[in-house]
N, CA, C and O of each residue as an XYZ file, in Angstrom:
648
protein
N       4.513    -45.179     35.828
C       4.151    -44.720     34.497
C       3.551    -43.314     34.633
O       2.621    -43.098     35.410
N       4.093    -42.375     33.874
C       3.571    -41.010     33.976
C       2.404    -40.831     33.003
O       2.349    -41.442     31.936
N       1.496    -39.985     33.408
C       0.309    -39.710     32.590
C       0.651    -38.721     31.481
O       1.353    -37.732     31.694
N       0.142    -39.014     30.310
C       0.274    -38.114     29.181
C      -0.759    -36.990     29.339
O      -1.887    -37.239     29.764
N      -0.375    -35.770     29.000
C      -1.337    -34.661     29.058
C      -2.160    -34.622     27.783
O      -1.613    -34.502     26.687
N      -3.478    -34.725     27.926
C      -4.375    -34.604     26.783
C      -4.932    -33.187     26.770
O      -5.166    -32.589     27.821
N      -5.140    -32.662     25.579
C      -5.801    -31.366     25.454
C      -7.255    -31.653     25.112
O      -7.549    -32.283     24.096
N      -8.165    -31.187     25.966
C      -9.592    -31.427     25.795
C     -10.251    -30.074     25.561
O     -10.088    -29.145     26.351
N     -11.005    -29.977     24.450
C     -11.652    -28.714     24.119
C     -13.125    -28.925     23.785
O     -13.514    -29.917     23.168
N     -13.927    -27.954     24.217
C     -15.337    -27.907     23.829
C     -15.562    -26.541     23.185
O     -14.687    -25.677     23.249
N     -16.706    -26.341     22.575
C     -16.943    -25.132     21.783
C     -17.505    -23.953     22.574
O     -17.950    -22.975     21.974
N     -17.495    -24.023     23.893
C     -18.153    -22.980     24.693
C     -17.564    -22.959     26.098
O     -16.947    -23.926     26.545
N     -17.769    -21.828     26.790
C     -17.397    -21.701     28.206
C     -18.624    -21.838     29.095
O     -18.520    -22.216     30.262
N     -19.788    -21.527     28.532
C     -21.072    -21.631     29.231
C     -21.971    -22.484     28.333
O     -22.150    -22.171     27.156
N     -22.532    -23.557     28.883
C     -23.317    -24.497     28.071
C     -24.457    -23.799     27.321
O     -25.285    -23.139     27.949
N     -24.514    -23.931     25.996
C     -25.702    -23.469     25.269
C     -26.880    -24.385     25.624
O     -26.675    -25.549     25.970
N     -28.115    -23.865     25.540
C     -29.282    -24.652     25.962
C     -29.416    -26.024     25.297
O     -29.919    -26.952     25.931
N     -28.979    -26.185     24.032
C     -29.196    -27.480     23.370
C     -28.498    -28.657     24.078
O     -28.862    -29.811     23.853
N     -27.517    -28.375     24.917
C     -26.807    -29.441     25.631
C     -27.327    -29.638     27.054
O     -26.743    -30.393     27.832
N     -28.431    -28.954     27.397
C     -28.933    -28.960     28.776
C     -30.389    -29.419     28.841
O     -31.012    -29.693     27.815
N     -30.920    -29.499     30.057
C     -32.324    -29.875     30.245
C     -33.271    -28.801     29.742
O     -34.470    -29.044     29.608
N     -32.741    -27.608     29.460
C     -33.591    -26.532     28.944
C     -33.686    -26.569     27.418
O     -34.393    -25.762     26.815
N     -32.975    -27.503     26.804
C     -33.011    -27.672     25.354
C     -33.174    -29.142     25.025
O     -33.920    -29.855     25.696
N     -32.475    -29.598     23.989
C     -32.605    -31.003     23.570
C     -31.829    -31.963     24.476
O     -32.092    -33.166     24.473
N     -30.879    -31.441     25.245
C     -30.111    -32.303     26.146
C     -29.165    -33.245     25.415
O     -28.915    -34.356     25.881
N     -28.627    -32.803     24.251
C     -27.696    -33.667     23.518
C     -26.277    -33.487     24.054
O     -25.942    -32.451     24.627
N     -25.461    -34.502     23.860
C     -24.072    -34.421     24.315
C     -23.300    -33.437     23.437
O     -23.552    -33.352     22.235
N     -22.359    -32.690     24.028
C     -21.591    -31.713     23.265
C     -20.454    -32.358     22.462
O     -20.041    -33.486     22.734
N     -19.965    -31.619     21.474
C     -18.780    -32.063     20.736
C     -17.568    -31.899     21.650
O     -17.423    -30.883     22.330
N     -16.709    -32.901     21.658
C     -15.490    -32.862     22.473
C     -14.309    -33.132     21.546
O     -14.292    -34.129     20.823
N     -13.329    -32.243     21.573
C     -12.115    -32.431     20.776
C     -10.971    -32.820     21.701
O     -10.786    -32.224     22.762
N     -10.198    -33.833     21.284
C      -9.112    -34.378     22.111
C      -7.854    -34.449     21.267
O      -7.868    -35.019     20.176
N      -6.768    -33.874     21.761
C      -5.484    -34.034     21.077
C      -4.438    -34.467     22.090
O      -4.541    -34.182     23.283
N      -3.430    -35.163     21.585
C      -2.310    -35.566     22.435
C      -2.393    -36.973     22.988
O      -1.543    -37.368     23.785
N      -3.410    -37.750     22.580
C      -3.507    -39.111     23.102
C      -2.815    -40.088     22.169
O      -3.135    -40.169     20.983
N      -1.864    -40.826     22.717
C      -1.222    -41.880     21.945
C      -1.856    -43.229     22.251
O      -1.449    -44.252     21.700
N      -2.859    -43.231     23.135
C      -3.497    -44.485     23.554
C      -4.517    -44.938     22.503
O      -5.047    -44.113     21.759
N      -4.792    -46.245     22.441
C      -5.755    -46.731     21.453
C      -7.223    -46.426     21.787
O      -8.073    -46.459     20.898
N      -7.525    -46.134     23.046
C      -8.912    -45.901     23.465
C      -9.013    -44.654     24.339
O      -8.027    -44.160     24.885
N     -10.255    -44.167     24.444
C     -10.559    -43.032     25.314
C     -11.712    -43.398     26.244
O     -12.520    -44.275     25.940
N     -11.770    -42.712     27.377
C     -12.900    -42.818     28.304
C     -13.267    -41.399     28.722
O     -12.408    -40.519     28.781
N     -14.550    -41.185     29.013
C     -15.049    -39.848     29.368
C     -15.905    -39.921     30.629
O     -16.693    -40.848     30.820
N     -15.724    -38.915     31.480
C     -16.656    -38.683     32.585
C     -16.960    -37.189     32.577
O     -16.047    -36.364     32.590
N     -18.252    -36.845     32.556
C     -18.658    -35.447     32.730
C     -19.391    -35.369     34.056
O     -20.324    -36.129     34.314
N     -18.946    -34.423     34.903
C     -19.591    -34.318     36.211
C     -19.713    -32.876     36.679
O     -19.089    -31.961     36.142
N     -20.542    -32.716     37.701
C     -20.842    -31.424     38.318
C     -20.491    -31.521     39.802
O     -21.246    -32.106     40.579
N     -19.335    -30.943     40.207
C     -18.957    -31.022     41.619
C     -19.757    -30.070     42.508
O     -19.648    -30.131     43.732
N     -20.560    -29.191     41.902
C     -21.310    -28.194     42.670
C     -22.737    -28.620     42.999
O     -23.494    -27.843     43.580
N     -23.113    -29.845     42.635
C     -24.475    -30.320     42.902
C     -24.732    -30.342     44.407
O     -23.819    -30.574     45.199
N     -25.981    -30.099     44.790
C     -26.314    -29.951     46.212
C     -26.039    -31.209     47.036
O     -25.744    -31.109     48.227
N     -26.131    -32.388     46.424
C     -25.916    -33.630     47.187
C     -24.543    -34.235     46.914
O     -24.344    -35.431     47.127
N     -23.591    -33.425     46.446
C     -22.266    -33.941     46.106
C     -22.144    -34.105     44.602
O     -23.101    -33.863     43.868
N     -20.973    -34.516     44.142
C     -20.706    -34.600     42.704
C     -21.762    -35.423     41.969
O     -22.076    -36.550     42.355
N     -22.299    -34.835     40.905
C     -23.330    -35.477     40.084
C     -22.694    -35.845     38.753
O     -22.146    -34.985     38.063
N     -22.767    -37.120     38.394
C     -22.171    -37.605     37.156
C     -23.189    -37.535     36.022
O     -24.274    -38.110     36.107
N     -22.817    -36.815     34.953
C     -23.701    -36.615     33.802
C     -23.443    -37.594     32.663
O     -24.338    -37.843     31.855
N     -22.230    -38.156     32.581
C     -21.926    -39.066     31.466
C     -20.717    -39.899     31.823
O     -19.706    -39.373     32.288
N     -20.818    -41.198     31.606
C     -19.663    -42.094     31.661
C     -19.663    -42.911     30.370
O     -20.669    -43.518     30.001
N     -18.519    -42.911     29.697
C     -18.397    -43.617     28.425
C     -16.971    -44.119     28.275
O     -16.034    -43.467     28.736
N     -16.793    -45.276     27.632
C     -15.463    -45.859     27.503
C     -15.379    -46.722     26.246
O     -16.344    -46.867     25.496
N     -14.175    -47.295     26.041
C     -13.880    -48.121     24.854
C     -14.183    -47.348     23.563
O     -14.704    -47.893     22.590
N     -13.834    -46.060     23.596
C     -13.996    -45.205     22.416
C     -12.672    -45.282     21.654
O     -11.644    -44.850     22.176
N     -12.671    -45.822     20.430
C     -11.405    -45.846     19.690
C     -10.849    -44.421     19.594
O     -11.582    -43.476     19.303
N      -9.556    -44.284     19.841
C      -8.927    -42.966     19.883
C      -9.320    -42.132     18.670
O      -9.225    -42.586     17.530
N      -9.759    -40.917     18.932
C     -10.220    -40.013     17.892
C      -9.920    -38.595     18.345
O      -9.733    -38.345     19.535
N      -9.875    -37.676     17.406
C      -9.653    -36.281     17.788
C     -10.954    -35.539     18.019
O     -10.949    -34.403     18.493
N     -12.086    -36.185     17.683
C     -13.365    -35.513     17.924
C     -14.482    -36.503     18.205
O     -14.712    -37.440     17.440
N     -15.165    -36.280     19.305
C     -16.387    -37.024     19.598
C     -17.511    -36.070     19.194
O     -17.663    -35.003     19.790
N     -18.297    -36.449     18.185
C     -19.307    -35.520     17.670
C     -20.436    -35.296     18.678
O     -20.620    -36.091     19.600
N     -21.190    -34.206     18.495
C     -22.322    -33.956     19.395
C     -23.454    -34.943     19.140
O     -23.529    -35.571     18.085
N     -24.324    -35.062     20.122
C     -25.549    -35.840     19.943
C     -25.352    -37.346     19.932
O     -25.985    -38.043     19.139
N     -24.486    -37.860     20.797
C     -24.296    -39.319     20.887
C     -25.596    -39.936     21.411
O     -26.096    -39.520     22.456
N     -26.154    -40.930     20.691
C     -27.414    -41.545     21.143
C     -27.258    -42.195     22.529
O     -26.173    -42.673     22.862
N     -28.328    -42.219     23.337
C     -28.232    -42.720     24.709
C     -28.309    -44.241     24.858
O     -28.655    -44.725     25.935
N     -28.000    -44.997     23.822
C     -28.025    -46.460     23.955
C     -26.775    -46.946     24.708
O     -25.754    -46.259     24.726
N     -26.861    -48.125     25.325
C     -25.726    -48.659     26.086
C     -24.471    -48.885     25.240
O     -23.353    -48.697     25.720
N     -24.660    -49.288     23.984
C     -23.506    -49.550     23.118
C     -23.866    -49.036     21.725
O     -24.876    -49.442     21.151
N     -23.039    -48.145     21.186
C     -23.313    -47.641     19.848
C     -22.090    -47.827     18.963
O     -20.966    -47.928     19.454
N     -22.318    -47.871     17.658
C     -21.199    -48.006     16.731
C     -21.105    -46.825     15.776
O     -20.119    -46.691     15.052
N     -22.144    -45.947     15.767
C     -22.130    -44.811     14.859
C     -22.695    -43.602     15.584
O     -23.702    -43.768     16.273
N     -22.151    -42.426     15.491
C     -21.066    -41.991     14.613
C     -19.676    -42.425     15.078
O     -18.729    -42.387     14.293
N     -19.540    -42.830     16.321
C     -18.303    -43.425     16.824
C     -18.697    -44.624     17.675
O     -19.844    -44.737     18.107
N     -17.760    -45.504     17.909
C     -18.016    -46.667     18.753
C     -17.831    -46.257     20.217
O     -16.787    -45.722     20.591
N     -18.852    -46.511     21.041
C     -18.819    -46.108     22.457
C     -19.624    -47.116     23.277
O     -20.668    -47.600     22.839
N     -19.121    -47.420     24.466
C     -19.905    -48.144     25.468
C     -20.249    -47.105     26.532
O     -19.375    -46.377     27.001
N     -21.532    -47.041     26.912
C     -21.965    -46.019     27.856
C     -22.497    -46.634     29.150
O     -23.091    -47.712     29.171
N     -22.250    -45.887     30.223
C     -22.691    -46.346     31.527
C     -23.882    -45.561     32.034
O     -24.483    -44.758     31.319
N     -24.200    -45.818     33.286
C     -25.332    -45.218     33.972
C     -24.900    -43.891     34.596
O     -23.905    -43.833     35.319
N     -25.661    -42.816     34.308
C     -25.359    -41.533     34.948
C     -26.169    -41.409     36.244
O     -26.936    -42.306     36.593
N     -25.992    -40.300     36.946
C     -26.678    -40.156     38.233
C     -28.160    -39.809     38.104
O     -28.849    -39.667     39.114
N     -28.663    -39.671     36.857
C     -30.110    -39.570     36.630
C     -30.701    -40.963     36.452
O     -31.886    -41.112     36.151
N     -29.867    -41.977     36.642
C     -30.230    -43.397     36.483
C     -30.635    -43.692     35.035
O     -31.535    -44.491     34.780
N     -29.946    -43.023     34.085
C     -30.165    -43.258     32.667
C     -28.827    -43.608     32.027
O     -27.766    -43.230     32.522
N     -28.898    -44.336     30.918
C     -27.699    -44.647     30.158
C     -27.384    -43.479     29.234
O     -28.286    -42.882     28.647
N     -26.094    -43.156     29.107
C     -25.674    -42.091     28.204
C     -25.600    -40.745     28.898
O     -25.527    -40.654     30.123
N     -25.619    -39.714     28.089
C     -25.445    -38.334     28.553
C     -26.757    -37.751     29.058
O     -27.814    -37.967     28.466
N     -26.676    -37.013     30.155
C     -27.795    -36.195     30.610
C     -27.257    -34.790     30.823
O     -26.215    -34.606     31.452
N     -27.968    -33.802     30.300
C     -27.467    -32.428     30.304
C     -27.541    -31.741     31.649
O     -28.287    -32.154     32.538
N     -26.748    -30.675     31.787
C     -26.787    -29.872     33.003
C     -28.203    -29.368     33.279
O     -28.945    -29.017     32.361
N     -28.564    -29.339     34.576
C     -29.904    -28.902     34.969
C     -29.860    -28.455     36.437
O     -30.606    -28.977     37.266
N     -28.985    -27.487     36.759
C     -28.848    -27.110     38.173
C     -30.123    -26.487     38.726
O     -30.791    -25.711     38.043
N     -30.456    -26.834     39.977
C     -31.685    -26.301     40.573
C     -31.529    -24.830     40.920
O     -32.503    -24.079     40.875
N     -30.317    -24.405     41.266
C     -30.110    -22.976     41.521
C     -28.631    -22.643     41.350
O     -27.754    -23.484     41.549
N     -28.388    -21.415     40.984
C     -27.019    -20.941     40.841
C     -26.345    -21.436     39.561
O     -26.932    -22.155     38.752
N     -25.088    -21.019     39.417
C     -24.281    -21.432     38.274
C     -23.355    -22.543     38.744
O     -22.634    -22.385     39.730
N     -23.376    -23.667     38.037
C     -22.532    -24.813     38.397
C     -21.407    -24.961     37.392
O     -21.491    -24.488     36.259
N     -20.329    -25.644     37.844
C     -19.203    -25.982     36.965
C     -19.366    -27.428     36.523
O     -19.747    -28.297     37.308
N     -19.067    -27.669     35.245
C     -19.154    -29.019     34.678
C     -17.788    -29.367     34.099
O     -17.261    -28.654     33.245
N     -17.224    -30.472     34.576
C     -15.905    -30.899     34.114
C     -16.054    -32.011     33.092
O     -16.729    -33.012     33.333
N     -15.419    -31.821     31.960
C     -15.396    -32.814     30.892
C     -14.018    -33.464     31.012
O     -13.010    -32.880     30.617
N     -13.988    -34.670     31.560
C     -12.723    -35.357     31.853
C     -12.527    -36.480     30.844
O     -13.432    -37.282     30.613
N     -11.334    -36.533     30.240
C     -11.051    -37.542     29.222
C      -9.747    -38.247     29.572
O      -8.753    -37.606     29.914
N      -9.762    -39.573     29.481
C      -8.575    -40.389     29.715
C      -8.169    -41.100     28.434
O      -9.018    -41.539     27.658
N      -6.872    -41.209     28.221
C      -6.343    -42.120     27.209
C      -6.227    -43.476     27.900
O      -5.767    -43.549     29.040
N      -6.638    -44.547     27.227
C      -6.690    -45.866     27.863
C      -5.938    -46.868     26.987
O      -6.147    -46.925     25.775
N      -5.052    -47.663     27.619
C      -4.150    -48.546     26.864
C      -4.808    -49.804     26.316
O      -4.236    -50.465     25.449
N      -5.997    -50.149     26.802
C      -6.663    -51.381     26.330
C      -8.176    -51.224     26.495
O      -8.642    -50.336     27.209
N      -8.935    -52.094     25.826
C     -10.384    -52.095     26.031
C     -10.673    -52.455     27.478
O     -10.019    -53.326     28.052
N     -11.644    -51.788     28.060
C     -12.031    -52.068     29.446
C     -13.139    -53.112     29.442
O     -14.096    -53.028     28.673
N     -12.986    -54.088     30.313
C     -13.944    -55.189     30.397
C     -15.074    -54.809     31.362
O     -15.232    -55.399     32.430
N     -15.849    -53.806     30.947
C     -16.980    -53.344     31.756
C     -18.247    -53.497     30.927
O     -18.260    -53.128     29.752
N     -19.310    -54.031     31.512
C     -20.559    -54.142     30.750
C     -21.218    -52.775     30.581
O     -21.052    -51.904     31.436
N     -21.969    -52.571     29.486
C     -22.733    -51.334     29.328
C     -23.608    -51.125     30.569
O     -24.104    -52.086     31.156
N     -23.787    -49.878     30.954
C     -24.604    -49.585     32.128
C     -23.805    -49.571     33.426
O     -24.362    -49.308     34.491
N     -22.499    -49.853     33.348
C     -21.667    -49.759     34.553
C     -21.693    -48.317     35.056
O     -21.998    -47.389     34.307
N     -21.369    -48.148     36.337
C     -21.427    -46.823     36.936
C     -20.040    -46.213     37.059
O     -19.027    -46.873     36.829
N     -20.020    -44.943     37.425
C     -18.769    -44.187     37.498
C     -17.707    -44.889     38.351
O     -16.543    -44.953     37.957
N     -18.096    -45.408     39.498
C     -17.101    -46.009     40.391
C     -16.410    -47.195     39.713
O     -15.210    -47.401     39.895
N     -17.162    -47.971     38.936
C     -16.575    -49.121     38.231
C     -15.616    -48.649     37.137
O     -14.556    -49.242     36.935
N     -15.996    -47.578     36.432
C     -15.111    -47.038     35.406
C     -13.846    -46.467     36.045
O     -12.741    -46.711     35.561
N     -14.002    -45.722     37.110
C     -12.848    -45.142     37.800
C     -11.886    -46.238     38.274
O     -10.670    -46.100     38.142
N     -12.431    -47.320     38.822
C     -11.589    -48.451     39.259
C     -10.822    -49.050     38.086
O      -9.634    -49.347     38.211
N     -11.492    -49.230     36.948
C     -10.843    -49.815     35.767
C      -9.764    -48.874     35.219
O      -8.719    -49.329     34.754
N     -10.020    -47.569     35.275
C      -9.050    -46.601     34.758
C      -7.779    -46.553     35.604
O      -6.714    -46.190     35.106
N      -7.889    -46.915     36.877
C      -6.727    -46.857     37.767
C      -5.550    -47.662     37.218
O      -4.396    -47.283     37.419
N      -5.831    -48.776     36.523
C      -4.741    -49.608     36.007
C      -4.552    -49.491     34.497
O      -3.586    -50.034     33.961
N      -5.455    -48.792     33.796
C      -5.391    -48.781     32.334
C      -5.182    -47.398     31.714
O      -4.882    -47.302     30.524
N      -5.335    -46.328     32.494
C      -5.227    -44.980     31.928
C      -3.769    -44.598     31.709
O      -2.912    -44.829     32.563
N      -3.508    -44.008     30.545
C      -2.148    -43.563     30.221
C      -2.083    -42.055     29.993
O      -0.997    -41.486     29.880
N      -3.250    -41.409     29.926
C      -3.286    -39.971     29.720
C      -4.544    -39.388     30.317
O      -5.515    -40.101     30.571
N      -4.522    -38.059     30.543
C      -5.673    -37.404     31.145
C      -5.691    -35.936     30.733
O      -4.647    -35.294     30.618
N      -6.892    -35.421     30.513
C      -7.072    -33.994     30.283
C      -8.497    -33.629     30.632
O      -9.363    -34.497     30.741
N      -8.738    -32.337     30.809
C     -10.094    -31.912     31.131
C     -10.370    -30.518     30.586
O      -9.460    -29.731     30.328
N     -11.652    -30.245     30.423
C     -12.140    -28.915     30.089
C     -13.266    -28.631     31.074
O     -13.795    -29.545     31.706
N     -13.628    -27.359     31.199
C     -14.683    -27.002     32.143
C     -15.570    -25.945     31.500
O     -15.092    -25.049     30.804
N     -16.867    -26.067     31.745
C     -17.822    -25.048     31.320
C     -18.848    -24.901     32.433
O     -18.995    -25.784     33.279
N     -19.549    -23.790     32.424
C     -20.534    -23.524     33.472
C     -21.947    -23.547     32.886
O     -22.140    -23.470     31.673
N     -22.914    -23.654     33.775
C     -24.305    -23.508     33.368
C     -25.131    -23.069     34.558
O     -24.993    -23.606     35.657
N     -25.988    -22.090     34.331
C     -26.958    -21.645     35.319
C     -28.270    -21.433     34.591
O     -28.291    -20.921     33.471
N     -29.338    -21.818     35.208
C     -30.645    -21.715     34.547
C     -31.274    -20.352     34.804
O     -31.203    -19.810     35.907
N     -31.897    -19.808     33.746
C     -32.636    -18.553     33.886
C     -33.903    -18.858     34.678
O     -34.415    -19.977     34.643
N     -34.391    -17.871     35.378
C     -35.672    -18.041     36.066
C     -36.757    -18.153     34.990
O     -36.866    -17.290     34.120
N     -37.542    -19.200     35.055
C     -38.593    -19.407     34.062
C     -39.900    -18.848     34.619
O     -40.341    -19.218     35.707
N     -40.499    -17.956     33.853
C     -41.788    -17.391     34.289
C     -42.869    -18.453     34.145
O     -42.931    -19.170     33.146
N     -43.726    -18.539     35.171
C     -44.797    -19.538     35.121
C     -45.840    -19.175     34.053
O     -46.406    -20.060     33.412
N     -46.086    -17.897     33.869
C     -46.994    -17.466     32.811
C     -46.472    -16.136     32.268
O     -45.780    -15.407     32.979
N     -46.793    -15.819     31.029
C     -46.301    -14.546     30.499
C     -46.907    -13.388     31.258
O     -48.029    -13.488     31.755
N     -46.179    -12.289     31.352
C     -46.736    -11.142     32.078
C     -47.977    -10.609     31.358
O     -48.051    -10.637     30.130
N     -48.929    -10.133     32.121
C     -50.162     -9.587     31.535
C     -49.821     -8.295     30.801
O     -49.013     -7.494     31.271
N     -50.434     -8.109     29.672
C     -50.204     -6.848     28.952
C     -51.447     -5.998     29.088
O     -52.569     -6.503     29.052
N     -51.238     -4.712     29.244
C     -52.366     -3.767     29.367
C     -52.468     -2.996     28.070
O     -51.468     -2.557     27.503
N     -53.688     -2.843     27.617
C     -53.887     -2.076     26.386
C     -54.733     -0.862     26.649
O     -55.009     -0.091     25.730
């Protein structure tokens, strides 16, 4: 079975602060076109993390849609604004956790799969379990990439002389 190409788009090339640890840390809007599958699954990860790939979000059993809105709540299972089951990220939290690189500019991949059936995974499952389930159920795939690097934060404002 050949994989369908999905077009995955986000609204930026470099993460704005509201989607990162330097802001509110909300999940970004993701637009998906080209999926004929009834469900979608998402993995957002950072392959440039110092200890190897860091997973920021795993989510599945999303009824096929052309847009996942920003700010998905971090509960294990939500029904609004879209229906989503969420897993455990590498911060050991459920749902999305924003980019927060300790140094340098990192790449973040927003990976989306079209999935032919609901996945029988409990909320809080981890990336490896989702990846295993996708091996037999994914019918399409697409990705987008954006970068993020943190500005040096001053510990105190510079002294002013008058």
